[in-house]
N, C-alpha and C positions, 0 to 999 in steps of 0.2 A: 230351813237351813241355808238356803241360797240367800235370802234376805238378811239373815243374821251375819253371814260372811261378808256380804257387801257393805253392810253397816260398819262392821269391824275394820274392813279394808279402808273405808272412807275416813274413819276417825283415826286410823294410824297416821302419825306424822312421818312424812317422807323426808327424812333427814338427809339422805344421799342426794335427792332432788334439790333440796335447799343448798347443800354444798356445792352442787354443780353450777347453780345459778350464781352463787357468790363468787365462785372461781372465775366464772366467765366475766363478771364485772371487774373483779380484782385485777385480772390479767392486763388490762389496758393501762393500769396505773402501777401495779406492782412489778411487772417485769422490768421496767426501766430502773426502778429502785433497787431490785435485786442486783441488776448489772453494775449499778453505782457502788453498791456495798461490795460486790465481789472484786471490783477494781480498786477498792480502797479510796474512792474519790471523795466520799462524804460519810457523815455519821449515819446512825440508824433512825434519827428523827423523821426523816422523809418517809421512809418505809412504814414506820409504825403508823404515822397519820394517814398515808395513803390506804393501808390495811383497814383502818377505822372507817375512813370516809367512804370506802367502797360499799359499806353497809347500806348506805342511803338508797341505792338502786333496788334493794330487796323490797322496799316499801310498796311501790306500785304492783309488784308481782304478788305480794301477799294480799293486797286489797282487791285485786282484780284477776284471780287465778285463771279464770276462763280465757283470758287474752295474754297468758304469760309469754308465749313465743313471740307474738307480735310486739308486745311492749319491750321485751328483751332484745328483739332485733332493731327496733327503732332507737332505743338507748345505746345499744352496742355500736350502731353505725356512727352516732355522734361521738361516743368515746373512742372508737377506732380512728376516726378522722383527726381528733385532737392529739391522740396518742402518737400518730405518725410524726407529728411536729416534735414532741418531747423525745421519742426514741430516735428519730433521725438526727436531732441535735446532739444526742449523746453519741451516736455512732460517728458523727463528723468531728465533733469537738471534744467528746470525752467528758462533758460537763452536763449539769442539770438545767433544764430549761427555767428561765425566770424572768422577772420584770426587766432586768438589765438587758436580756436578749432583745426584748421588744423595743427598748430604747435604742439599742444599736441598729435594729432593723429600720427604724424610722430615721435614724441619723445617717445611715449609709445609702449611697445612690445605688442604682441597680447594677452598675459596673463593678463597684466595690464588692457588693454582695456575691456577684457571680465569680469574682477572682478568689474570695474566701472559700466559696464552696468548691471551686475547681482545685484549690490547693489541698483540701482535706478529703475530697471524694475519691473513693476507690471502688472497683467493680463489685465487690462482694456485698455491698450495701443493698443493691437491687434484689438479689435472691434472698438476702436476710429479711428484707421488708415483705417479700412475698411469702416467705415461710411464716413470719410473724402473722400475717393476715390469714393464712391458711389455718393456723392453729386456733386463731380467734373464731373462725368458722366452725371448726370441729367442736370447739367448747359450746358454741351456740347450739349445735346439734343435740348436745346433751341436756339443755334445758327443758325442763317439763313443768306442768302445773304442780304446785304444792299447796294441797288442801289442808287448811287447819279450821278448827272451830272459830266462829267469829270473835269469841272471847280470847282464844289463844292468839288470833291475828292481831287484835288491838293491844294486847299485852306486848307482843313481839315488836309491833310498830313503835309503841310507846318507849320501850327499852332501847330501841335503835335511836329514835329522836332524842331521848334523854342522853345517851352516850355521845351523841354528835353535838348537841347544841346546849344542853343544860349543864351536864357534868363538868365541862371545862370552866364554867363560870363560878363554880362553888367556892374555889380558893379565894377569888377577889371578893365574892359576895360576903364571905365570912369576915373579910377585912373592911367591909363597907366601902369598897373602892369601885364597885361595878356601876357603870353608866351604860346608856344605850350604845354610844359610840364605841366605848370600850369592849362591849359585849360582842358587837358586830366585827370589830377588828380582830378579836380573839377567835371568833369562828372562822373568819377569812384566813387567818394564819394557819389554823389547823386543817382547813380544807385545801389550801393551796398546793400541797404536794401531789394531790390527786387530779387526774383529768376529769372533766375539762377545766377545773378550776385553776390549774396552772396558768392557763392563758387568760380566763375571765378575770381572776383576782389580780394576776400579773398586769393586765391591761388597766384595770381600775387603779392600781397603785402607781403604774407608770404615769397616768394622767394626773393623778394627785401630786406626785413628786415633781413631774414636769411643770405643773402649774406653779409650784413653789419655787423651783428653780429659775423659771422664767421671770417671776416677780423680782427675784434677787439680781438677775442679770439686767433687768430693765432698771433697777435702782442703781446698780453699778454704772451702767451706761450714762446715767444722768450726772455722775460725779464729775466735777470740773478736773482737768488735767493737773498734775502736780506743777507747782509754780517753780520758775527759775531752774529748770533742769539742765544740767550740763553733764556731758559724757566726755571724759577725758580721752576715750578711745574712739571718737566720733568718726575718724577717717581710717580706722584700722579693722582688718578682719579679726574677729574676736568670737570665741565660743565659750559659754559658761554653762556649767552643769550643777544642778542642785539635786542631790539624792536624798529622799526623805524615807527613813527606815520606820519600823513599827515595832514597839514593845521590847526594844532591846535594851537591857540593863548592862551598862559598861562593866559592871562588877563581875559579869560572867565572860568578859573577854580577856584572852591572855595579852591582848595589846595593852590592857590596863592592869596586868599583873595578876590575873586569874591563874590558879595553879594548873588547870587543864589547858591543853593547847587547843583552844576553841577558834582562834583567829590566826592560823599559820600563814595564810597568804598576806593578810595585812601586816602581820609581824615581819614578813620578808620584805615588805615595802616601807618598813618604818623610816628608813633614812629619807625617802621621798615624801614623807607625810609630815604635816605639823598636827600633832595629837594634843588636844586640849582636855585637861584633866578635871575640871570642876564646873562642867556645864550641866544644868538641869532643864527639864521641861517645866513649864508653868502649870500644867494640869495633867492628870493621868489619863485623858481621853483624846483620841485623834482629832475629832472635828474641832473641839474647844481649843486644842493646842494650835492648830493651824489657822484658826481664825485670828490668832495673835501672831504666830510666826510669819505669816505671809501678808500681814497688814500692820498698821500702826497701833492697833489695840494691844493692850497689855492688861495685867491683872488689875490695875487701878482704873483703867479706861476700857473695859471689855467690849463696848458697843462701837468703837471707832471703826471696826472693820466694815460697818454699814455706811459710814459717812465720809471716809477718806479713801484715796486711791490704794489699790492693792500692789503688791510687788509685781504681779502680772501686768497690771495696767502701766506701771512705771517702766518696766522693760520694753513694752510695746511702744510706749511714748518715746523712748530713747532710740527706737529704730531697729530693735531686735525682732527677728522672726522667732516666735515662741511655740514650743512643743510641750505637750503633757503626755507622758507615758506611764500608765497606771496598771498595777496588778491588784489593786484594791477593787472591791465590788463597786459597780457603777451607780445604779438607780435603785437605791433602797432608802427607807424612811431616815436612817442615820446618815446615809452618804450623800444626800441632796447637796449639802454645802460643798462637799469635795467636787462633785460634778459641776457645781456653780463655778468653782475656782478654775477647774479644767477648761470650762467653756469660755473663760476669759482669755484663753490662749488662741493662737492662730490654728493649730492643729492638735488633735487629740487621738490617743491610741488606747482604747480600752481593752483589756485582756482577760479580765475576770468577770464572767457572767453568772457566777454560781448564785443560787437563791440563798444557800446557807453559807455563812462565813466559815463554818467548821467543815470545810471541804478542801480537797487538795487543789491548789492552783500555785505551781512553783514559780518562784521569782525569776527563774532562768528565762521565763517567757519574755522578759523585758529586753533580753540581749539583743536579739535580732532586729526589733524595731529601733533600738538605740543605734545600732550600726547604720540603719537605713537613714535615720535622721541625722547623724554625723556626716553622711554623704550628701546631704541637701546642699545645693549650691548657694544658698544665702550666706552673705558675708558675715552677718552678725546673727548668732544664734544663742538663744536661752532655752535650755532643756531641763524640764523637771521630770524625774523618774521616781515614782511613788511605789515603794515596796510593800509587800505583805509582811515581810520580816519574820519576827518570831512571835507573831500573834498567836493566842490560844486558838484551838488546841494545838500544842506544839508538835505533836506527832504528825499532823498534816502539813507541816511547813518544810519538810525535807524528804528527798527521795531516799530509798533504801540504802544506796551506797554511801550515804552520809551518817548512817547509824553507827558512829564510832564509839560512843560512850554507852556502855551496857552494863557496868558494875559500879563498885563503889570506889574505884581507882581515883586517887587525888582528891577525894571528898573528905570532909571533916567526919568525926565519929557520930555527930548528933542526928543525921537524917535517919528516919525510919525506912523500912523497905519500900513502903508506898511513896514516900518523898523521894527516895533515890531514883524510882522509875520516872517520876515527874521531872526531876532535875536532869537526868540523862536525856530525856526528850528535849528539854529546853536547850541544854548544851549542844545537842545535835543540830538544833534549829540555828543556834548562833554560828556553828561551824559551817552550815550551809550558807547562811547570810554572808558570812566572811568570803566565801567562794563567790557569791554574786557581786558583792561590792568591789572586790579585788578585780573581778573580770570587768566590770564597768570602768574601773580606772584603767586597766590595760587596754581596752578598746578605745578609750578616750585618748590615751597616750599614743596608740597606733595611728590615730588620724592626724597626729602632729598639729595639734590646735595651738593657737595663741590664746590661752585662757586658763581657767582653773575649774576644779570640782570640789564641792563641799558636800560632805555626807554627815548626817546626824539622824538620830531616832527621834520620834515625836515624844515619846515618854518611855519610862522603863517598865519593869515588872518585878514584883516581889516574889521570888520563887523560893519561899521559906528562908530568905536571907536575913531579914531583920531579927533583932533579938527576941527570943521566944520561939523562933522558927516554926510558926504555925500559920502565917499569912501566905496565901497563893493568889496573885493577881494584883488588883489595884482598888483602893477604897479612898476616896478624896476626903472622907469624913475622918479617917484615921491614917494620915500620911506617914510614910516611911521613906527613908532615902532611896531604896532600890526602885520605887515607883516612879522617881523623877530623874535618877542618875542616867544620863544618856551619853553615848559617844559622840564626839564632835571632832571631825578632822578635815584637812584641807590638803588637796594635791594641786600643785602648779606645774604647768608645762615650762620647759626650758626657756622657750621664747618669751613666755610671760615674765619669768623670773629675771631675764636679762633686761627686759624693758621696765620692770617694776622691782628693783632690788629692795626688798624689806625683809628684815629679820623678825620673824613672828614668834620665834622660840621664847622670847622674853615674856610673851603674854599667856603662855600656855596653862599657868596655874591660877588664872584670874577666875574668881567666882562669877558666873554668869548664867543668865536665864535666857532661853531662846525666844521669849516674848519680845525681845528687842533685836530679833535677828535682821529685820529689814535695814537697820542702821549699820549692822556688821557687813551685810551683803553689799550694800552701796558703797561702803568704805573699801571693801575688797576689790571691787571691779572698777572703781573710779567714777561713781556717780555723786553728783551733788545737787541739792534741791532745797527748797524751803521745807523745813521740818526735819531735815537731817540733824541728828544730834550726836556729835563725836563722843560724848560721854557715855552713850549707850552702845558704842561699837567695841567689840571684843578686841579689835586689832588697832585701835587708835591710841596714841600717847595721851590723849586727853580723857581716856576712860576713867570712869568713876564707878566704884562698887555701889550697887543698888540692892535693896533688900530682895531676897530670893523668895518671893511670895508664892505660897501655895494655898490651895483652898478654892472655894467657889466665889468668884467675884460678884455674883448676884447677892451674896451675903458678906459685905465687906468686913463686918466686924469678925468674921471667921477666918480672915486671911492671916497667915503667920509666916514669919521668915523661917525657911526650912533649917537654917543653921542654928536657930534657937532650940529646935527640937533635937539637934544631934551635936551637943557641945563637945563630946569627945572625939567626933570625927571631923570637925572643922577646925 
């Protein structure tokens, strides 16, 4: 009887013990993601992947049950140490730890790091971390050996390994797109939300993107300076601001006639602004747009950004102290080019270190650094402010107090209930963007500068606007006007207008593409150089209409003039 009972007990699966072991490992990754979820900082992807990735640590416990507590303790200490960094970062900054944080850590000197920490550190963080560590210890006390038959162990281990490493590859495998590098990258992406992979994968990605960025910077440094550069303001104190928005379709702005009052503050400033009505972006993607906007590249010459000086180079060559303030992600695979552009400036201020772009990082973050830069004693300043604007997911782009549009008011009859919810979120993000852009103008005006501010969005967004009302987002292969229709406005200080009396109102209806912006900027602020083309300046009397080409310039035959697609609207 005793022997039979013992065998029965041995063969019985200790599910509760397995659950305690899993909870112990999950705790180090999951708690921070739960806090991120509760605070509405980011979506659920990180929590889901951290929950799955935590299964990995059950494998050694199942294979070596006789050493369960020692193995759990060893793994736990490592996970605890790494989790302190991610949890501590959340407590201080309210964001998720990412490779961008690693970039900022290495870019900042110890004095800057201590200043940032001192600014956000509060007393309760110490007892919070002590409580966190105590709960981890209590969870470890509940870990005990979980005995399974060898067959059950190997089945369980295989299932865990399959869910972590093989299952994510099936989709691409079915498409015949899976390579070794792609498989490794996909596994890294799925494991990254969990500790210690946040830091391990983050560091690997940081090194990879840093290498690419440094190669671009070295290439940029080898470029010869622009020839015959002349600045008509050479002996004057001047300040110029370029505000680059994100994903904002002017058709959703009351400044451009939208039925909803989505831009009340810019509407109030209308008399002080020059508002251009027919400006489009060249492409529906941020990086590809800015490769043209900030350089001499365009749709017909897309690679000139690599072989000619950039706008940042020219402004530095003209004697301006240059600043880049960004609320975009810093060091990601897609944003390496943005970071390269920012590193061409004298000073950079990076504000958004989130791993996932679908997370809350409000653009008001740029206001305080902008004020500080305006107070810089340099006589000649060039400031770029790069906003996150109205980028998807729209509900993450505005704080709750800007959730003004919540029903069908002032909308057409065609939107479905699901579409109304999306449109409302987008319009609320436009409303908040209006607040930020208007505040930037107010701060700039309060500094009493001799200069001007230009604002435009990189590209638009189709929020069920085009005929058929089924498209959400952007698709270069199937272009629609809302994907490219962007706001473009200029604010000039009184001192600048007195010294440079120009009536820009005659130019506001010119069809124009921002791929030629470098010529408009030079014209506006009084720069001349070899390569300046008056015909490509929106504000020059010698302006000539050029085709508004959209499409992928890597396939020149696919380029089309946007106006030919929309004959009734042009």
